[in-house]
N, C-alpha and C positions, 0 to 999 in steps of 0.2 A: 648220069644225066648229063644233057649236054650244057645246062644252066651251070653246072659245077665246075664246068672245063672251060669255058669261055667268059671273059670279061664281057661287060655291054659295050655297045656299038660305038658309043661315045669315047670309049677308052683310047684309041689310036690319037685321036683329037687333043685329049688331055695330054698325051705322052709328047705329041708334035709341038705343044704350047708350052711344055716342061723341058723341050731342048733334047727329048728323046725319041724322035719323030723316024720310023723305021725300025725301031728297035724289037728285036724278038720277044714273043711273051709267052712264057711256060707257065703252066698250072703248077702252083708251090703247095696249097694249103686250102681247105674248107673246113670251115668251123661251125658250131652249133647256132651261130647266128645266120644273118642274112649275107655276112661280109664273107669274100672271096680274097684270096691272097695270090699272085703272081710273080713270078721273078721275070724281071724286065733286063736284058743282054745288048748290050751295044757296044761293039768295038773295044773289047776288054774291061768295061766296066759293067756294073750291074747295080740293080735296086730292086725294092719290093715295090709292087703296084697295089694298094688296098682299094677294092672295088665295094663301097658300103652305100647301096641304094637305101633310100627311105625306107623304114623309118629309123635306119643306122643315121649317126649323125659325127661326123670326122671331127668338129670341134671340140667333143669331149675328149678325143684321143688326144689332140694338138694341145690342149689345155693340160693334161696329166702328164704329156710327155715334157712339157716346159717346166713344171713344177718337179718332176723327179730331176731332170736335168740339172736344174738349178742347185739342187742337193747335192749332186756328186754321185748319182745312180745312171746307169746306163740304159738309155732308152733310146729307139731310133731317131735319128736326126730326120726330121721332115726336111725333103727335098723340093718338093712342089705340094699345093694343095688347093683344092675345088671344092670347098664345103656344099655349095649349091649343088654340085653335080654329084658330089658324094665320091670322088676319088681322092686318092693323096698318094704320093711316090715318096719312100721311105728308105732310108739307108738299111743296106742289106747287111744282116748279122751272121750270115752264112749258114751253113748246117748242122753244126755242132750243137744240137740239142742234148740238155741234159738227160732227157728220155732215153734216147739211142744209146747216148755214151755209157750211161750206168746198165743198161741193159747188154750192150757187148764188153763191158769190163766190170761185173760184178765188184772187183777190189776196189774199186772207185765210188760205190755207193755210199759208205759212210761219210768219206771225205768231201763230197758235193754235197750231199745234205747237210753237213754241217755249215758249209759255205753259204747254203740256200737261207739256213737258218739265222746266221748271223747276217746276212745281207738283211732279213727282215729285223733283225734286231736294230739295227742301224735307222731302218726307215722308222719304226716306231719311237725312236728318241726324237724324231722333229714332231713338231705341232702338227696336228691333221690338216691334211689339205682343205681347201675351201670346197668342198663337194659337198651334195646333201647327205644327211644322217641316215645310218643304218639301225633307225630305229625299231622299237617294239612291232609297231602296225606292218613296216616293212618285212621283218621277219617272219610273223604270222602269215603275212599274204604268201610268202615264198613257201612257210611249211605246208600250206593248205594245197599247194599243186600236187601233193602225192594223193589227198583224196579225190580232187578235180581230174587227174587223168589215169593214174596208176590205179586205184582202187574202182574207178569207172569203167577201166579198160576190162577187168577181170571182173566186173560184175558184182562187185562187194558192196554191200549195204550196211555202213559203218556209221557210228555215231559222231557225228560231225562238231555238235556242239560241246562232246567231252574230250575230244580231240583239241579244240582251242583251250577249252578250260585246263587242261594238262599241260599244254606248253606253257600258258600263263602263270599257272602256279609254279612251273620249274624256272621259269625266267624271273619271277617273285624272289626266289631263294638266292639268286646270285650276287655275289659281293661286287660292290662297284670297282671299276677299274678305270683309268685314263682313256679317253676316246683315240684313237689313232685312226691314220690312214688304213683302209681295207682294201686292197687291191682286188680280192674276190675270186681271182683265177690264177693263184699264186701256187703253181704246179710244175711238174718236171717238162712236160710238153711247152709251158710258156718262158722257160729259163734257156737262155742261148750260153753257150762257153765261148766267151770272147778271146781269154786267154788264162793263164794258170789262176789269176787271181780275181777277175773279173766275170759276173753273170750278167748278161743282158736281159732286160725285162720285156715282154710282149703280153699284149691283152690287157691292158689296166684301164681302158677306156671308160669302164663302170664302176670306177671306184667311188666308195663311199665313205664316210666316217663312223668308225663303230667299235666293237670290241677287239682287242689285240688276240684273241684267241681265234679268230674266223682264219685268218692266213694259214696261220701253223696248222690247223684243220686240214686246208685246202694242199698244204704240202704233204702232209704225213698220213691222210687218208684220200690218196688220190684216186679218183674214178677211174680213170684210164690205165693204170698199173699198179701192180700189188706191191705195196711197201711193207717189208717185213715187220712184224710186230717188234722185233728186237729193235730195229732202226728206229720205229715211232717212241719207242721207250726212251731210248738213248738220246733222242733230238728234243723229247719233251724235257729230260734231265738237264740238257745243255741250256733250254730256254730258261729253266727255273733257276738254274746255277746264275747264268748271266743277269736275270731280272729281279732275283730275291722274292718273287711272287710264291704266296702261301699255298695251302692245300685247296683252298677255294679256285684256284686256279684252274686245277684238273676237272672239278666239276665243270667250270665254266666251258673246258675244250670240249668233254664229251658231250655237254648239251650243245654247242654250236656244230659238233659234229653231227650229232643225231638231226639238228635241224637241217644242216646242208646237205646229207646223204637223204634225207626225205624230201627236199626240194629237187635232188639231183633225178632221184625215180621219176618224180612227176615230170621233169623236163626230158629225160630220156626216153619217157613213155610218149609224151608229146610229141617229140621229135621222130618217132618210129609212126606212130597214128596218123598225126596230122600232116606233118612235112616228107613223110616217104623216105626216112633215113633209118633203116631197120639195124643198122650195125651199134645204135646206141642202146638199141634193147638187150642186146647181149653182154653189155657192161653193166647191168642191173644187179645180177648175181653176186660181182665183187661189192657193189655199193649195199646191196644186203649185209654182207659180211662186217663191213665197217658199221654199219648202222646197228646191229646186234651188239658188236662190242662195246658202243658207247652207251646203248640201252642197259647194259651190265651194269654201268656205274651206281651206286647206291643213290646218289643224289638224283637219278632218273627213274627212281623204282614206280612213280604215278603215271609215268608217261610209257614206260615198259608194259604196264598192266594196261594201258590203252590198247597197245600194238598186240598182246596175248589175246585180248577179248574181241578184236575186230579184224585182225590180219593173221591166219592161220599159218603155221610153219610151211604148210606144202603150197600156200600162195605168196611165197617169197622168193623170186627169182627174175627171170626172162619173161617180161608180159607177154612177149609174143609167142612164147610156149604154153603160158599158162591161160591165155583168155579164150 
């Protein structure tokens, strides 16, 4: 679609004011939000243009970028910013994403996932950023997206009250853990390889303060690429050995995995059905595989029972094909 390939008409004026007038603007990435990204090239230098129209808010990105940078993490430097117009010019981290690197060189997979886990461990040693809480109400609203969009698209009549009760019961049984910064989209497509030791961070503007299991799930149950079960298990072991967390962490990991994957099924269905982005529906079978892996954990037996009673096995897949 043209809207995906071209920035808004005001973009050249923003670039001119930032000292990049006349620069070439090339499509770079479209994500699941309303944001669009472009590489800006001008006489041997390059930057990334973020086009973030309302309701997006570049101030959240700027706030978290500064917080991360102040603590030694590699967030893109902000070269220019017009929050009222929804434009931001960012340092260009290049094209070496973890996703494509691992896919092209499978022998690098264990090493790079270990680096990503270690970076997450460093992040979680800091006091949580001053961001809103990722609390129970927020978590349950996200989980409800499965019913609101996925089940609705398939015409499934489900027990919504029982769904909420099953989630509440599972979260009631969780062991307490320290609240940490949760970036919420910490996965291979948002990690850039800057050199042999540094991973650059992207897409952190929606960070919240919540449970340490969530970002680990984002990394190891990646909706956009298959993470081998062996890699997931070894990285979980690496995390446990580094933190000393007990068996209760495994229950939390799979519970947040189930919550995240249920949410993603709802969001991906919405992106297909409401926003005209059919490629997201095709990712849902992978998300279902992760979700079923999580539901198999004994601590999630009540939640697994709800899924067995309400969403048959033959209704778990690409909603575009099943609707």
